[in-house]
N, C-alpha and C positions, 0 to 999 in steps of 0.2 A: 452738497454736492456734485462730483463735475456730471456733464453730460452724458459720460459714458456709461457711471457706474451707476446712472439713472435710470437708463437701457437696460443695463444688465439686472440691477434689482428689477423692473419691470418687468422684461421675461421673465426671471422663474417666478415671480407674483401671477402673473397670467398663470403661464403652465403650472403651479401646485392651485390654484385656484378652480382651474379646468382639471384637473386632475391627471394634467399630461406633465409632470416635473421635467421631462425627457425632452418634450415639443420646447419647453421652454429654455433649457439647457441649448439646443441645437442652434436655436432661433439665436443665441446671443453668438454663438462660435460662428456661426456662417454667417453674421454681418461684416459689413464691408468696413478694412481697418482708414484709421484715419487718415487724409493725407499726410505725406512725412513733407513737412517745408525744404530739408534738404533735397529731398528726391526733386519738388518742384520745380525747384531753381535749378537743379541739374539740365532737367528736362526743357524750361526757360534757356539757361545757357546753348543745349547743345540746337534747338531751333532757331537762336540769332545766328550762331556758324555756318548753319545748313543756309538760311535765306541770305547769308553774305556770300558762299559759296555759292549760290545759284547767282544770284547776282553780275558775280565777278566770272562766271564762266560765261551767262549770256551776254558779257559787254566785248567780251574775249574776242566771243563766237560774230559778233556783229562786226568788231575790226579786222576780222581776219575775211570778213564780205568785201569789206573795204579796202581790200588790199590789193585790189586789181584795180582801184583807182588810184594808186599810190605807183603802182607800176607802171600805170600810163604816165601819169606826171616825170618820170623819172624817166623811162625811154623818152619824151617828148622832149626833154632838157638833155638829154644825152645826146640827140641825136641833132638839136636844133641849137643850141648853144644859149638857150633861152629859154625862160617858163611859158608854159601856155595860160591865159587870161581866162579860160573858164571849161566847162565841160564839154561842149562840142570842141574846142578848138586841140585837148588832149584825146577825143576822138573817144567820149563817156555820153550815156544819152543823158537826160535831163536829172536834174538831183532828185529828185523823188521817183523818178523808175528806178534806182538802185536799190527802191526798200526790199527789205527783206524782214526776218524776224527780228526782232531787236532791232533794228537799223533803221532810222526815219526818212534822215537826209545824206546826201555824200557831195558836198558843193566842192566843186574847183574855183578857188576865190583868185582874182589877178593876181599877179605874181608867182604864180603854182601853188598855195595856200593849201591844202585840200582840208577841209571843215565839214565834221562826218558828227552827226547829231545823232542819239540813241531814242528811239522809240518807247513810248509808255511798257510799261511800267519804269523802264528804267528813264534815269533822268538825266541830262548835261550833254555835255559835248567835249571832241578833242580835236585838234589842228595840228597837221605834220606841215611845218611849212620847210620845204628841199632851201638846202643850206649850202652844200660843196658837191663840189663834183671831186670824187680821188682819182689817181694816174689812172686806174682801170675800166673809169667810165664810168662809177657807179656814185650812185646820187646818194647825202645822208641825208635825213629830214631829222629836225628839230622840234619835237611831240608836246604837246601844254595841254593844259584843259584850263578852260577858268571860273568851274564850277562841280570838276571834281577832286575831293580835297585827298582822296586815296590812289588816285593816277597812278602813280610810284609803284603802289602793289599791283596793279592791273596790268599795266603796260608799263614791264622794268625801262629803265631810263626816258621815263614821260615826265614832266613835271608839271607839276599845283600854281597857278599864276591866276589868283584872285582878280575878277575884273580883265584877264587880259583879251579884247574882241580885237581882229584885227580890222576889220569892217563893220564891226556890229551884228555878223550875221548868225552868231552862235549864240546867240541867247533868245 
């Protein structure tokens, strides 16, 4: 006999024996419904989508904070014709001083490559390598990540390069 049927029968018997048939019937009617597997699966999928959305949003916010460093590297390169070799030369504070919510460090590496590391609970790093100066003086950066496989979805135009670490400081 299924457990629901046993519970209903028991409710009716208890109600009958105690003289309260209606009490037993009400207890059976007011019982919580069993969980629907489809509803549980939909809720789990919705939670996963929301967690991913929150992760992507936090990473984008952290990269927005790091954009000032990218601008400093671009201005240095455009005005001096070469890339800065560190945060101090680019006019930026120490890498840890740029810490924000979701952002652990922003490091200007030799050659002007900008290494951005995300803070916990986010994980991974993104690097921006100055690549070219166009006719108007604008600097284009190549974006890649050695450990965020879906980086192209987070930062359009950015590529995943497994194990790509310019000088080992990203991991």
